[in-house]
N, C-alpha and C positions, 0 to 999 in steps of 0.2 A: 618566588613565581613572578616572572615579568608580566606588566600590563602591556596590552597590544591596542592599535586602532585596528579594528576589523568592520569589515562591510560583509553583510550576508545577503546574498541574491536571491530573493523568493521568499514566498511566505506561505508555503507549503508546510507539513509536519516537520520535515527535515530543516527549513530555514527558521522556522519558529521556535523549535526546541532547540538548535543550537545557538541561536542568537540569547535565549533564556538563559542558557546554562552559561554560556560565556560570560554574559552581563553579570551573573552572580558571581563570577570568579573575578570581578573588578575590571574587565578589559572594557574598553569603549566602543560599543555596537552601535552600528547604525544598519537598520534593515531597509532594503530597496525592492521596490515592488512595481511591475509593470501595468497593474490595474490602478484606476484611480481610487477605488476602496478595495482592499484586499478582500478576498472571497474565496473559499472552497469550490473546486469543481469535482462534480461526481455524486454518487449515491452512497452506497454502505461499503465498509470496509470491515475487517476483523483485526482487533487489537488481541495479541496472543502473549501469553505467560512472558516472552522475551520484551515486547514492548511495554508491557505493564511494568516489569521490574525497573525500566529506566523512568517510566511515568511516576513511579514509587520515591525514587530520590529525587524528581521535581517537585514533591508534595501534590501532584496531580492526580493520582490513581484513585482517590475518593470520590471527585466530581466527574471524572472518565465512567468509572463504575457505575455512577448514579444515571448516569445518561444513556449508557448502551443496554444491552441485553445480553445474559450471561449465554454462552453456547457451548454445550456439554457434549454435542453430537454431530457428526457430519454424515449424513446418508444419501446414498444415490443409486437409484433404479434405472435399470434398461428397459426401454419399450420396443417393442410389445410385449416380451417376453416376462417382464415382471420382476426378472431377478436383482436382487441386491448385490450391486458390484462395488459399493463404497459404504463400508461402514466405521466411522472412525470414533473412537471415543476416547474423550481425555482421562476417563477414571485408569485407561489400559496403564498408565504412567504411574498408578499407585494412588495413597491417600492424599498426598501434597502436590498433585499434578496442577491442580488450577483448573481454569476453564479458558476458553475462549470469551471473546467478547464483540458482540455486533454492534456498530455503533454507525452513526450517520457522519460522513465527512464534516458536515456543517456544525457537529457537536463538539467533534474533535477539534476543528479549527478553533470554533468559539472559546474552549477552555484554553487552549494555547494562546491565541491572540489577546485574550482577557488577561492574562499574566503577563504577558510582554508589553502592555499597556500600563500595567499595575507598578511593573518595573521602571518604567519612564523610560523605555528604549524607544529612540527615535526611529519611525517608518518614513521614508519618502516615498511616496506614491506616483503613479503616472511616470515611472523611469523605466524604460525599456532598454535593458543593457544590451551591447552587442559586443563589447570587448573589456578586457581586464589586463591593461598594457603593463608590461614589467619597466621599471625604469633601473637605471645604472647601481642605485643604491639596493635593488631587491625589494622595493616597495612596489605596490601596483596602482593604479589609477583605472578607474572605471570609466568608460566611454558609452555614451547613450545614443540612442536612435536621434534625437534632436540635435546631436553635433556637439551637447553640454558634457562636463564629466565632472568626477568628483574624485578627492585622495589627496594625496597619496594616503594607502593603506598599509600596515603591516601584513595582511593577510586578507584575502577575499574569499569567501565561502560560499561556492557554487552550489545552490539548492534551486535550480532552475529545470528541472525535470529533465525527461529523456532527450528533448529538444533542443538542449542547453546550446547557446552559441559560445560557450566558454570552453567546450570540450571538442576532441577531434570527432568528426562523423564516425561511426563505426557500427557493427551490428546491422539488424535488418528491420523493419516493420513486420509483424507477423499478418497473414492473411485474415485470421481471425479475430474480431473484436467482440463486443457486446452492445446490447442496448438495455438502458437501465432505468428503472422508474422507482421514487420513494412514494409507497401507497400505506393507507390506513390498515393496520394490521386485522385480518378477516378473522375475528372471533367467531367459534363455530364452525368453521371450514375444515378443521381434523389437522391443521398445521401444528407443529410441535414449536412450542415457543422457547425451547432451548436446544433447537437443531437449525442447522443450514440444510436443507434438502434439495434436491436437484433430479431432474430426469433427463435420460439420454436416448437418443435414436442415432446409433452408431456413435461417430465422434463427431458428425456435421451438424447433430441438433441437440442443444441443450438450454433446458429453463431452469431456473433456480429461484428459491425464496429464503432470504435471510433476515432473520428478526434483528431490528437497530435501534430498538429501544424508542426514547422519545426524543426526536431532533428539536432544535430552538424553533420555538413558534407553533409546535404541533401540538394539538388538543390532547393526543393519546399517542400509544405505542404505533408504530410503524413498521413496515417490513421493506425491504429492498429487494425488487422483482427485477431479474435479469434475464435476458434471451441472447445465448450466443448467435453470431451472423458473420459470414463472410463479407468482408466489407466491400469487395467490388459487387456483392448483390444487395448494398443498400438502397439503391435506387429502385431496383425492381421490386423489393419489399414496400418501398414507397408507392409504387403505381400500383401495385396489387391492392392496395387499400387496407385499412385497418381491421375490418371486419373479416377479409379472409385469414388475415393473420390469427385473428382471435380465434377462429374455428380451428385452427391449426393446433394452437395452444390447449384449447379444451378437449381436442382429441387426443392430445398426449396425456394431459393432466387436468382432468373434470373439475377438480378442487380447486383451482386457479380461478374459476369463474368469478368467485366474489373479489378478486384483485382486477381481474380484466374490466369488470363493470366500472372500476374506478377510471379506467383510462379513456377518455374522451375524445382523444386527438393524438396524432403521431410526434406533436412537440413534447408530450410528456415523456418520452423515452429518449434520452441521452445517448448517442452513440459515444463508446469508448473504444480508443484505438490504442494497441499495444506495441510495445517496441521489446527486442531481445538485444541486449547490448552490454558490454563491459568495457570500461576505459581501463586501459593497460597501467597507464600511470596515473593513478587518481591524484597523486600530490606532485605539483611542481613548485619551485620557488614563490612563496606568498600566494598559493592558490591551492584549494584542495576543493575537490567533487564529494558531494554527500548525497546517498539517497538515489533515486532515479537519475540524477545527473553522473554517478558513477557507475551504477547496475540497475537496469531495468529488466523486466521479464513479464511475461504473461502472468495474471494474478491466480494461476491455478492453486498454487500453495499459500495464497493470502499473506504474503511475507512484506510486500511494499512499505507500507507505514512502518513495521516492526523494525526492518532493515535500516530504514531511515532513522528513527529514535536510535537505534546502537551506533550508527555512523556518528551521529551528533553527540552522544555521550563519550565515544571513544576520543572524538576531537578534544571536547573540554578536558578530559582526561590526561590526552596526551600533553597538551599546553600546561595543564597544571603541574605536571610532574616533570618538567624541563626548562630550559632556561633560554631556548632559541626556538624561533617559528619552526625551523626545518626539523629539528630535533623532535618538536612536538607532533609536526605532521608525520613523521617517520613513524614514531611510535602509534599515533591512532590508526594508520593504514595497515601496520603490521598486526594490531589487536583485531582488525576486521578481514583481513584479506582471505585469510583460509576458508572463513563462514561465507563470504561473498561468494567464494569459487566453487564452494559445495553447492550452495543454493541454485546459483545460476545452471550448473550442469544438472541439479535434479530437475529444475523446472524445464530445461530443454528436453530433457528424457520423457518427462510426464506431460507437457502439453499437447502433444501430438496425440496421445490417449484417449484426449476429451476434447480436443478441439481441433480437428483435420478433416481429410477428406477420406483418409483411409480406411478401409474395410477390414484389414488384416489385424491391427491394433485393437480396435473397439471388440473384436471376435474373442481374442486372446484374453482382454479385458474382462469379457462376460463369461467365458466358458471357463477360463483356468485363474487368472488372476484374483479375481474377485471372489470366488469360493474359498481361495488359499487364504486371502488376506484377512479371513474372519478366524485363522488360528493364529495361536501362539506360534513362533513370536512376533508374527507379521503383526498381529494387532498392537504390539510396543511399537514397532519401528514405524508405522504408519501414525501413531497419535505422537510419537516425537517429531515425524517429518511436518506434520500440520501445525503444532505448538511452536515450531521453530527452534526446538532443543537439540535436534542433531547436529552433532560437531561440537556441543558444548560451548557456544558462543559468549555466553556470559561469562564464563571463567576469566578470559584474558581480560574482561573489563571490571573485575571482581565486584560482580552482582551475583544476587541469588533469585531464582525464579519464584520462591515462595515469598 
C-alpha cells in the first residue's frame, strides 16, 4: 500500500474519523478547520449498529457506548387522537440486533477529537477553505479565504458538510428544520430512558425527546429536546414569545413540563437547517466528498453520522487495498454508492410524512400505515430501516453489525 499526503477538510464526524483511520494506515494527514477551536454544532444524534461497527474497528466503541444512552425503541403518537403511529423495536431484528445509541454531538466529537490528538495528527485551525485547486500533476492545493494556500496534496478529503464550497451546488434546502436543546433528564416525568419518543399533529407539528447519556461537563444524564418548525416561521415564533410556545407544547404533551421548565430563553434552542442533496460524482482526481458533503438529508432516519463513519471507513479501506489514489477512490465510492442512493430515496419518501404541510400523508400514516406497521413483516422492515441495515451496507465494507 502506498502512503499519501492527505488533507482532510472539516472536523466533524466524517473528517475526524477519516483522518484517524488514514493516519493509522501510515498516510501523512493534516486536518483543516475553519473555527479557531474545533467544536461540535448541535445537540443529540443516534449512533446505529452500522456506525458502531465502524467505531469498533477504531477501538472507540467502548467510550462511545459509555457516553451515550442505549435506545431500544422509537415510539411516536399522533395528537389529539393518541394513536400510536410509529413503534419500532430493534429486537424485531433478532437477539443479535443490538440497539441504537442516543449521544450528544459533543460527546462523539470529544472522543474522536481526543483520538486524533493522541495520534499526533496535526490540525490547522482558523482555516476557511474556499477551493481545492488541481495541478497538472493530479495533486491539489487548498486555497483559503485569506488568500493563502497549502499543499500540494495527493488527496483532499472534503468533510465540510452540506454547504461545502468544494462540491457543486445541488439539491435544495428543506422547508422544515428544528429547534434543539440539551436538557437535564427529567426523572419521574414518565419518559422511557431507552426510547426516542415523539408526538405529532399532522405533519406540521412534531416534538421529540431523545435520551443522550452524559455529555462532557454534564453532572448527569441529559435529553435532547427538539421541536419541528418551518424555517420561514422562525421569526414569527420568536415574536410570539417563549411562554406562548411553551403553552402549545404543554397542550400537546403535558409531561414535557419538566423539560420546558429548564428553558429560560429562546437562545437555549438552536435552529437546525436541513438540505436534501446528493453529489452525482463524489470523487474527482485527487478529491473525494464524504458525509454530508456527498449526501445530506432530513434526519428522519437518523443516519447522518453513521453514513459519514461508513464513508470514512470505505475510503481508508479503498486506499489500503489499491496502489493508486484514483483506484482507491473508485473502490470507496463503489462500496458506498448503492447504500447512499437507497437511503437518500427512503429519506425523500418518508420526510413529508413527518415534516410537511400535507394533510393527506399524515392521515394515511395515522389511519393506515401506523396500524399496519405494528404487524409482521413491517416490524422487521422498520427496524432494519432505522438501524441502517437495509441494503446490507456493511457487507461491502467487510464489517459485521455484531
